[in-house]
C-alpha atoms as a printed R data frame, in Angstrom:
    type eleno elety resid chain resno       x       y       z
1   ATOM     1    CA   MET     A     1  17.867 -10.744 -10.522
2   ATOM     2    CA   PRO     A     2  18.772  -7.732 -12.794
3   ATOM     3    CA   MET     A     3  16.436  -4.660 -12.024
4   ATOM     4    CA   SER     A     4  13.461  -3.612 -14.003
5   ATOM     5    CA   ASN     A     5  14.129  -0.874 -16.517
6   ATOM     6    CA   GLY     A     6  10.628   0.423 -15.614
7   ATOM     7    CA   ALA     A     7  12.816   2.923 -13.382
8   ATOM     8    CA   ASN     A     8  14.105   4.645 -16.184
9   ATOM     9    CA   LEU     A     9  10.435   4.893 -18.472
10  ATOM    10    CA   SER     A    10   8.770   7.669 -18.042
11  ATOM    11    CA   LYS     A    11   5.034   7.738 -17.081
12  ATOM    12    CA   ALA     A    12   3.535   7.576 -20.727
13  ATOM    13    CA   ARG     A    13   5.726   4.795 -21.295
14  ATOM    14    CA   ARG     A    14   4.937   3.282 -18.248
15  ATOM    15    CA   SER     A    15   1.342   2.782 -19.424
16  ATOM    16    CA   LEU     A    16   2.838  -0.297 -21.556
17  ATOM    17    CA   ARG     A    17   3.199  -4.108 -20.430
18  ATOM    18    CA   ILE     A    18   6.253  -4.307 -18.247
19  ATOM    19    CA   PRO     A    19   9.217  -6.247 -18.940
20  ATOM    20    CA   ALA     A    20   9.185 -10.198 -19.490
21  ATOM    21    CA   VAL     A    21  11.436 -11.011 -16.681
22  ATOM    22    CA   ALA     A    22   8.845  -8.855 -14.213
23  ATOM    23    CA   GLY     A    23   6.357 -10.176 -15.622
24  ATOM    24    CA   ALA     A    24   6.986 -13.482 -15.318
25  ATOM    25    CA   THR     A    25   7.969 -13.344 -11.730
26  ATOM    26    CA   ALA     A    26   4.519 -11.493 -10.888
27  ATOM    27    CA   GLY     A    27   2.884 -13.914  -9.583
28  ATOM    28    CA   LEU     A    28   5.315 -16.068  -7.364
29  ATOM    29    CA   LEU     A    29   5.372 -12.483  -6.077
30  ATOM    30    CA   LEU     A    30   1.769 -11.620  -5.210
31  ATOM    31    CA   LEU     A    31   1.397 -15.305  -3.909
32  ATOM    32    CA   THR     A    32   3.715 -14.427  -1.560
33  ATOM    33    CA   ALA     A    33   3.124 -10.696  -0.551
34  ATOM    34    CA   CYS     A    34   0.082  -9.674  -0.932
35  ATOM    35    CA   GLY     A    35  -3.551 -10.619  -1.934
36  ATOM    36    CA   ALA     A    36  -5.225 -13.823  -0.260
37  ATOM    37    CA   GLY     A    37  -4.022 -13.935   3.624
38  ATOM    38    CA   ASP     A    38  -6.857 -16.208   4.304
39  ATOM    39    CA   GLY     A    39  -5.607 -18.545   1.682
40  ATOM    40    CA   GLY     A    40  -8.374 -17.144  -1.311
41  ATOM    41    CA   THR     A    41 -10.722 -19.840   0.140
42  ATOM    42    CA   GLN     A    42 -12.518 -18.073   2.249
43  ATOM    43    CA   HIS     A    43 -14.370 -14.776   2.563
44  ATOM    44    CA   ARG     A    44 -14.715 -13.395   6.200
45  ATOM    45    CA   PRO     A    45 -16.871 -10.225   6.904
46  ATOM    46    CA   ALA     A    46 -15.078  -7.143   6.765
47  ATOM    47    CA   ALA     A    47 -15.385  -5.685  10.536
48  ATOM    48    CA   VAL     A    48 -15.292  -2.268   9.090
49  ATOM    49    CA   ALA     A    49 -15.788  -2.275   5.474
50  ATOM    50    CA   SER     A    50 -18.967  -0.142   5.749
51  ATOM    51    CA   ALA     A    51 -17.784   2.417   8.407
52  ATOM    52    CA   PRO     A    52 -18.901   6.036   7.373
53  ATOM    53    CA   ALA     A    53 -15.832   8.299   6.757
54  ATOM    54    CA   ALA     A    54 -15.591  10.459   9.268
55  ATOM    55    CA   SER     A    55 -15.682  14.476   9.157
56  ATOM    56    CA   PRO     A    56 -12.269  15.616   8.014
57  ATOM    57    CA   THR     A    57  -9.813  17.494  10.546
58  ATOM    58    CA   ARG     A    58  -8.183  20.909   9.769
59  ATOM    59    CA   ASP     A    59  -5.190  22.812  11.128
60  ATOM    60    CA   LEU     A    60  -3.619  19.772  12.304
61  ATOM    61    CA   LYS     A    61   0.196  20.973  13.932
62  ATOM    62    CA   ARG     A    62   1.074  16.839  13.131
63  ATOM    63    CA   ILE     A    63  -0.087  13.714  12.539
64  ATOM    64    CA   PRO     A    64  -2.491  12.655  15.236
65  ATOM    65    CA   ASP     A    65  -1.846   9.988  17.332
66  ATOM    66    CA   VAL     A    66   1.864   8.919  16.302
67  ATOM    67    CA   GLY     A    67   4.491   9.532  18.687
68  ATOM    68    CA   ASP     A    68   7.857  11.572  18.358
69  ATOM    69    CA   ARG     A    69   9.694   8.519  17.435
70  ATOM    70    CA   LEU     A    70   7.873   8.047  13.970
71  ATOM    71    CA   GLN     A    71   6.805  11.510  13.219
72  ATOM    72    CA   ALA     A    72  11.018  12.065  13.773
73  ATOM    73    CA   ARG     A    73  11.216   9.617  10.314
74  ATOM    74    CA   ILE     A    74   8.859  11.924   8.265
75  ATOM    75    CA   PRO     A    75  11.129  13.859   6.108
76  ATOM    76    CA   ALA     A    76  10.739  17.891   6.950
77  ATOM    77    CA   ASP     A    77   9.648  18.359   3.460
78  ATOM    78    CA   SER     A    78   6.870  15.614   2.928
79  ATOM    79    CA   ARG     A    79   3.639  17.566   2.471
80  ATOM    80    CA   GLN     A    80   1.536  14.668   2.125
81  ATOM    81    CA   VAL     A    81   1.187  11.220   4.543
82  ATOM    82    CA   VAL     A    82  -1.259   8.477   4.421
83  ATOM    83    CA   ALA     A    83  -1.656   7.311   7.870
84  ATOM    84    CA   VAL     A    84  -2.557   3.446   8.348
85  ATOM    85    CA   TYR     A    85  -3.972   3.081  11.992
86  ATOM    86    CA   GLY     A    86  -4.441  -0.795  13.113
87  ATOM    87    CA   GLU     A    87  -6.588  -1.874  15.300
88  ATOM    88    CA   SER     A    88  -4.329  -3.920  17.545
89  ATOM    89    CA   ARG     A    89  -0.912  -5.642  16.803
90  ATOM    90    CA   ASN     A    90  -2.877  -8.831  16.083
91  ATOM    91    CA   SER     A    91  -6.008  -7.433  13.932
92  ATOM    92    CA   PRO     A    92  -6.182  -7.456  10.271
93  ATOM    93    CA   ASP     A    93  -8.470  -4.341  10.847
94  ATOM    94    CA   ALA     A    94  -7.243  -0.948  10.500
95  ATOM    95    CA   THR     A    95  -8.369   2.780   9.063
96  ATOM    96    CA   VAL     A    96  -6.511   4.672   6.177
97  ATOM    97    CA   VAL     A    97  -6.433   8.368   6.512
98  ATOM    98    CA   LEU     A    98  -4.954  10.894   3.790
99  ATOM    99    CA   TYR     A    99  -3.341  13.947   5.189
100 ATOM   100    CA   ASP     A   100  -2.148  17.024   3.495
101 ATOM   101    CA   LYS     A   101   0.006  19.792   4.715
102 ATOM   102    CA   GLN     A   102  -1.042  23.270   4.078
103 ATOM   103    CA   GLY     A   103   1.227  26.145   5.022
104 ATOM   104    CA   ALA     A   104   2.333  24.641   8.883
105 ATOM   105    CA   THR     A   105  -0.646  23.100   9.093
106 ATOM   106    CA   TRP     A   106  -2.078  19.271   8.548
107 ATOM   107    CA   ASP     A   107  -5.284  19.009   6.965
108 ATOM   108    CA   GLU     A   108  -7.597  15.680   6.545
109 ATOM   109    CA   ALA     A   109  -7.968  14.551   2.967
110 ATOM   110    CA   GLY     A   110 -10.021  11.706   3.452
111 ATOM   111    CA   ARG     A   111 -10.768   8.540   5.559
112 ATOM   112    CA   TRP     A   112 -11.244   4.895   4.612
113 ATOM   113    CA   PRO     A   113 -12.118   1.817   6.296
114 ATOM   114    CA   ALA     A   114  -9.282  -1.011   5.643
115 ATOM   115    CA   HIS     A   115  -7.469  -4.088   5.949
116 ATOM   116    CA   ASN     A   116  -4.083  -5.131   6.779
117 ATOM   117    CA   GLY     A   117  -2.107  -8.878   7.409
118 ATOM   118    CA   VAL     A   118  -4.219 -11.278   8.873
119 ATOM   119    CA   ARG     A   119  -2.280 -11.942  11.507
120 ATOM   120    CA   GLY     A   120  -1.743  -8.062  12.081
121 ATOM   121    CA   TRP     A   121   1.885  -6.316  12.162
122 ATOM   122    CA   ALA     A   122   5.379  -6.704  12.385
123 ATOM   123    CA   PRO     A   123   7.947  -3.782  12.842
124 ATOM   124    CA   ASP     A   124  10.461  -6.650  11.708
125 ATOM   125    CA   HIS     A   125   8.796  -8.140   8.880
126 ATOM   126    CA   ARG     A   126   9.682 -11.643   7.502
127 ATOM   127    CA   GLU     A   127   8.651 -13.500   4.269
128 ATOM   128    CA   ASP     A   128   5.474 -14.954   4.910
129 ATOM   129    CA   ASP     A   129   4.844 -14.182   8.784
130 ATOM   130    CA   LYS     A   130   1.514 -12.717   7.197
131 ATOM   131    CA   ARG     A   131   1.845  -9.314   8.990
132 ATOM   132    CA   THR     A   132   2.261  -6.057   7.865
133 ATOM   133    CA   PRO     A   133   5.318  -4.176   8.565
134 ATOM   134    CA   ALA     A   134   5.263  -1.199  10.598
135 ATOM   135    CA   GLY     A   135   6.829   1.948  10.116
136 ATOM   136    CA   VAL     A   136   7.394   4.956   7.860
137 ATOM   137    CA   PHE     A   137   8.118   4.362   4.018
138 ATOM   138    CA   THR     A   138   8.027   6.397   0.800
139 ATOM   139    CA   LEU     A   139   5.442   6.063  -1.823
140 ATOM   140    CA   SER     A   140   6.743   5.995  -5.434
141 ATOM   141    CA   ASP     A   141   5.144   4.018  -7.814
142 ATOM   142    CA   ALA     A   142   1.534   2.503  -8.840
143 ATOM   143    CA   GLY     A   143  -0.040   0.385 -11.693
144 ATOM   144    CA   GLY     A   144  -2.606  -2.061 -11.832
145 ATOM   145    CA   VAL     A   145  -4.625  -3.922 -14.061
146 ATOM   146    CA   LEU     A   146  -7.101  -1.559 -15.212
147 ATOM   147    CA   PRO     A   147  -6.186   1.561 -17.150
148 ATOM   148    CA   ASP     A   148  -4.546   4.551 -15.260
149 ATOM   149    CA   PRO     A   149  -7.306   6.240 -13.550
150 ATOM   150    CA   GLY     A   150  -5.377   9.905 -13.253
151 ATOM   151    CA   ALA     A   151  -2.484   8.729 -11.310
152 ATOM   152    CA   LYS     A   152   0.051  11.349 -10.429
153 ATOM   153    CA   LEU     A   153   2.408   8.619  -9.527
154 ATOM   154    CA   PRO     A   154   4.039   6.693 -12.402
155 ATOM   155    CA   TYR     A   155   1.632   4.688 -13.482
156 ATOM   156    CA   THR     A   156   2.165   0.714 -15.208
157 ATOM   157    CA   ARG     A   157  -0.648  -0.787 -16.203
158 ATOM   158    CA   SER     A   158  -0.351  -4.611 -17.058
159 ATOM   159    CA   SER     A   159  -2.495  -8.032 -17.003
160 ATOM   160    CA   SER     A   160   0.682  -9.272 -14.995
161 ATOM   161    CA   PHE     A   161  -0.747  -7.567 -11.915
162 ATOM   162    CA   ALA     A   162  -4.024 -10.144 -11.990
163 ATOM   163    CA   ALA     A   163  -4.844 -12.117  -9.302
164 ATOM   164    CA   PRO     A   164  -4.257 -16.073  -9.974
165 ATOM   165    CA   ARG     A   165  -7.572 -17.424 -10.790
166 ATOM   166    CA   SER     A   166  -6.992 -20.260  -8.550
167 ATOM   167    CA   TRP     A   167  -7.558 -17.833  -5.761
168 ATOM   168    CA   ALA     A   168 -11.213 -17.575  -4.486
169 ATOM   169    CA   LYS     A   169 -13.321 -15.304  -7.051
170 ATOM   170    CA   THR     A   170 -13.769 -12.322  -4.403
171 ATOM   171    CA   HIS     A   171 -10.001 -11.817  -4.739
172 ATOM   172    CA   TRP     A   172  -9.718 -11.409  -7.827
173 ATOM   173    CA   HIS     A   173 -10.000  -7.838  -8.663
174 ATOM   174    CA   ASP     A   174  -7.369  -6.983  -5.260
175 ATOM   175    CA   PHE     A   175  -4.956  -5.696  -7.695
176 ATOM   176    CA   ASP     A   176  -7.120  -3.838 -10.377
177 ATOM   177    CA   TYR     A   177  -5.152  -1.174  -8.320
178 ATOM   178    CA   VAL     A   178  -1.821  -0.624  -6.406
179 ATOM   179    CA   ILE     A   179  -0.206   1.600  -5.102
180 ATOM   180    CA   ALA     A   180   3.760   0.372  -3.887
181 ATOM   181    CA   ILE     A   181   4.746   0.938  -0.412
182 ATOM   182    CA   ASP     A   182   8.446   1.110  -0.340
183 ATOM   183    CA   TYR     A   183   9.592  -1.694   1.606
184 ATOM   184    CA   ASN     A   184  12.479  -3.519   0.639
185 ATOM   185    CA   ARG     A   185  12.435  -2.652  -3.283
186 ATOM   186    CA   VAL     A   186  13.576  -0.333  -5.724
187 ATOM   187    CA   LYS     A   187  11.968   2.896  -5.791
188 ATOM   188    CA   GLY     A   188  11.282   3.755  -9.478
189 ATOM   189    CA   ALA     A   189  10.379   0.346 -11.071
190 ATOM   190    CA   PRO     A   190   7.103  -0.741 -11.162
191 ATOM   191    CA   PRO     A   191   5.456  -2.070  -8.411
192 ATOM   192    CA   ASN     A   192   5.501  -5.560  -9.210
193 ATOM   193    CA   ASP     A   193   9.379  -5.525 -10.073
194 ATOM   194    CA   PRO     A   194  10.723  -8.473  -8.438
195 ATOM   195    CA   VAL     A   195  13.871  -7.077  -6.936
196 ATOM   196    CA   ARG     A   196  14.662  -7.247  -3.356
197 ATOM   197    CA   PRO     A   197  17.803  -5.274  -1.805
198 ATOM   198    CA   GLN     A   198  17.407  -6.701   1.441
199 ATOM   199    CA   GLY     A   199  16.815 -10.246   0.041
200 ATOM   200    CA   GLN     A   200  14.270 -12.502   0.581
201 ATOM   201    CA   LYS     A   201  13.790 -13.270   3.977
202 ATOM   202    CA   LYS     A   202  12.606  -9.360   4.776
203 ATOM   203    CA   GLY     A   203   9.749  -9.729   2.385
204 ATOM   204    CA   GLY     A   204   8.499  -7.644  -0.110
205 ATOM   205    CA   GLY     A   205   5.795  -6.274  -2.588
206 ATOM   206    CA   ILE     A   206   3.902  -4.470   0.023
207 ATOM   207    CA   TRP     A   207   1.408  -2.124  -1.709
208 ATOM   208    CA   LEU     A   208  -1.748  -0.471  -1.392
209 ATOM   209    CA   HIS     A   209  -4.301  -2.419  -2.940
210 ATOM   210    CA   MET     A   210  -8.021  -2.737  -3.461
211 ATOM   211    CA   ASP     A   211 -10.026  -4.938  -0.564
212 ATOM   212    CA   HIS     A   212 -11.665  -8.222  -0.495
213 ATOM   213    CA   GLY     A   213 -13.374  -8.156   2.852
214 ATOM   214    CA   SER     A   214 -10.520  -9.715   5.158
215 ATOM   215    CA   GLY     A   215  -6.981  -9.630   5.939
216 ATOM   216    CA   THR     A   216  -4.269  -9.975   3.584
217 ATOM   217    CA   SER     A   217  -0.797 -11.551   3.520
218 ATOM   218    CA   ALA     A   218   0.853  -8.327   4.300
219 ATOM   219    CA   CYS     A   219  -0.349  -5.473   2.414
220 ATOM   220    CA   VAL     A   220  -2.849  -2.782   3.223
221 ATOM   221    CA   SER     A   221  -6.305  -2.962   1.245
222 ATOM   222    CA   VAL     A   222  -8.859  -0.466   0.978
223 ATOM   223    CA   SER     A   223 -12.172   0.034  -1.380
224 ATOM   224    CA   ARG     A   224 -12.278   0.746  -4.866
225 ATOM   225    CA   THR     A   225 -13.129   4.136  -4.327
226 ATOM   226    CA   ALA     A   226 -10.571   4.655  -1.867
227 ATOM   227    CA   MET     A   227  -7.589   3.894  -4.401
228 ATOM   228    CA   GLU     A   228  -8.909   5.606  -7.087
229 ATOM   229    CA   THR     A   229  -9.128   8.716  -4.671
230 ATOM   230    CA   LEU     A   230  -5.524   7.672  -3.325
231 ATOM   231    CA   LEU     A   231  -4.313   7.349  -6.846
232 ATOM   232    CA   ARG     A   232  -5.390  10.632  -8.213
233 ATOM   233    CA   SER     A   233  -4.738  12.321  -4.934
234 ATOM   234    CA   ILE     A   234  -0.964  11.177  -4.062
235 ATOM   235    CA   ASP     A   235   1.795  13.346  -5.717
236 ATOM   236    CA   PRO     A   236   5.179  12.771  -6.133
237 ATOM   237    CA   ALA     A   237   5.977  16.583  -6.042
238 ATOM   238    CA   ARG     A   238   5.092  16.619  -2.335
239 ATOM   239    CA   GLY     A   239   6.849  13.772  -0.635
240 ATOM   240    CA   PRO     A   240   4.486  11.404  -0.062
241 ATOM   241    CA   VAL     A   241   5.362   8.928   2.757
242 ATOM   242    CA   VAL     A   242   2.964   6.247   4.534
243 ATOM   243    CA   VAL     A   243   2.944   5.864   8.099
244 ATOM   244    CA   MET     A   244   1.582   2.834   9.374
245 ATOM   245    CA   GLY     A   245   1.257   0.185  12.382
246 ATOM   246    CA   ASP     A   246  -1.050  -0.856  15.154
247 ATOM   247    CA   LYS     A   247  -2.109   1.981  17.086
248 ATOM   248    CA   GLN     A   248  -0.127   1.026  20.082
249 ATOM   249    CA   TYR     A   249   3.163   1.234  17.915
250 ATOM   250    CA   LEU     A   250   2.253   4.258  16.230
251 ATOM   251    CA   LYS     A   251   1.804   6.185  19.630
252 ATOM   252    CA   GLY     A   252   5.087   4.446  21.141
């Protein structure tokens, strides 16, 4: 399948509808990657959905609770990290923390309760395993059903992001805002571009998106407020990456 021409569009032009070829396959991508991890038929209470944000931590020498192996995979010139701390390997509950580097130290810029795949995490993610890929990935593109809220990443607005109406109503707004995690995708393309460079079996369509109160099929979900903050904060000029996995994996 040819790559979407979204990779070559300016941010202003990408606020228009994405090419028809990507829109036609977006529904399949959403059904097999993000969204209704519980099948779109049940709404399970979030274990951490109402947890208050902790006081910001400042002047950190490194990203907390991330071991040397993954710290070394954070690019030396990266000055922005989204850390996703999964509760355990098989849990759908997580915490998302945004860190900004000022000089030689990191400051915590935001903290939110989150969800990941309903079956937890996988360092070797596979299509339909219901686990979120663990590792370090760049962040380069955003989009959604709603108008651009002031994103610094290139933002593609399109109705093709909309969750299928066959899903539970609680899931319909999952993709109002999304940020693509650069796992098995073409950087610079809209988040719902269907091209998967490593092949279909490796999965894809892994996003940060809006939460519906329970685990996802493979993505990471947070509240609308958190998504708006992330969209307005994540800056391509700062080399943003996401470091994510269960707590044990992250420390290993």
